[in-house]
C-alpha positions, -999 to 999 in steps of 0.1 A, spaced: 0 0 0 15 34 -9 23 57 19 21 94 10 51 111 -5 88 105 1 122 112 -14 135 83 -35 166 76 -55 168 80 -93 170 42 -96 135 40 -82 119 62 -108 100 35 -128 65 21 -132 39 49 -133 18 68 -158 21 103 -174 9 136 -160 23 170 -152 26 201 -130 50 219 -153 31 221 -186 47 198 -211 37 212 -245 40 195 -279 76 201 -291 106 210 -269 104 218 -232 136 228 -215 143 229 -178 170 226 -152 164 201 -124 170 216 -90 161 187 -67 189 163 -57 165 133 -58 129 128 -71 100 129 -47 76 99 -50 38 103 -48 8 80 -55 -21 96 -74 -56 86 -81 -77 98 -111 -113 91 -105 -146 100 -122 -169 114 -95 -207 111 -95 -210 143 -116 -189 127 -143 -159 149 -137 -124 133 -135 -107 144 -103 -72 139 -91 -60 135 -56 -32 118 -36 -38 84 -23 -42 86 15 -27 51 19 -41 25 43 -79 25 42 -82 42 9 -117 34 -5 -105 34 -41 -77 10 -34 -102 -12 -16 -122 -12 -48 -92 -23 -68 -86 12 -83 -49 13 -80 -31 47 -78 -3 56 -102 32 59 -89 47 93 -99 77 114 -93 83 151 -89 113 174 -89 117 212 -85 128 227 -118 137 260 -134 114 261 -164 134 278 -192 103 289 -211 83 305 -183 115 314 -164 98 303 -132 106 278 -104 80 250 -109 74 214 -100 78 188 -128 57 157 -120 58 128 -144 59 90 -146 87 67 -157 84 76 -194 102 108 -185 120 101 -152 132 67 -164 148 84 -194 165 109 -171 179 81 -151 190 61 -181 205 92 -199 225 99 -167 242 65 -171 247 67 -209 261 103 -210 281 100 -178 264 132 -166 256 118 -132 241 149 -115 211 162 -135 213 195 -116 244 204 -136 227 205 -170 194 213 -187 171 186 -200 149 190 -231 117 170 -229 102 166 -264 66 157 -266 50 142 -297 19 122 -307 -18 129 -306 -18 140 -270 -39 111 -257 -28 89 -228 -20 60 -251 -6 79 -281 19 104 -266 56 100 -267 82 118 -246 119 119 -254 145 133 -229 177 148 -242 204 162 -218 223 193 -229 260 197 -222 267 205 -186 268 242 -178 268 262 -146 239 284 -136 245 321 -137 248 341 -105 215 358 -114 198 324 -118 211 311 -85 199 342 -67 165 339 -83 162 302 -74 173 308 -38 146 334 -34 119 312 -50 129 277 -41 100 253 -33 103 227 -6 86 199 -26 71 182 5 49 213 11 33 208 -24 18 175 -15 -8 174 13 -24 140 18 -62 141 21 -79 124 50 -100 93 44 -131 115 50 -120 140 24 -115 112 -1 -149 98 6 -164 133 1 -145 137 -32 -158 104 -47 -194 108 -33 -193 84 -4 -201 110 22 -220 143 25 -202 169 5 -182 196 24 -157 220 9 -123 203 3 -93 223 -8 -82 213 -43 -46 203 -50 -30 232 -67 2 238 -86 27 257 -64 45 281 -87 64 312 -78 81 339 -99 101 370 -94 87 393 -68 65 367 -51 68 350 -17 83 315 -19 59 286 -11 85 275 15 118 292 23 148 268 22 172 265 50 199 289 37 227 272 56 219 238 39 214 253 4 243 277 3 268 250 -5 244 233 -29 239 265 -50 276 274 -49 283 239 -64 257 245 -91 274 276 -102 308 260 -104 
């Protein structure tokens, strides 16, 4: 039974389905990974009584959907600097993307994906079963001092982006209990001039960011 979200190693980024926080558009999507390791989450997509497909994190033990053999998808997330939007965002995908990042690390010898950009190329018709993703690493390059300052000011603690719903909230979402307001899972994105979702511990990140610039 899945248990919320946790940091995992790159070798564990396999076996899940596709999805996204950072918008992956058709064509090329370039980003710099900022997380040392991916964050693992388990996600349900379920059609509620109104016919609308909703998404929420699996609460783990006692989940009514898991009890009905509706298995959640294993997914992974990292904090990235989106080169198109020039914002700090969260990239959440399954193994079609993260498995390639892991494999390209080994093939190219670029072991730390924080030291280079990746280009995710999306092709196909856009449906769940007819969409392809190809991940290409760019040559390693340091972040600029301006980029490092911007990232430090707007860095997202990824754990704060994933709040597990209670069992009662899940039942309300899928129509098994009286409806009460439940906060939707939103995309935590920050840009220049905004307050970070969560301020990093500067002492812990100073060395990290100085290494990225070297």
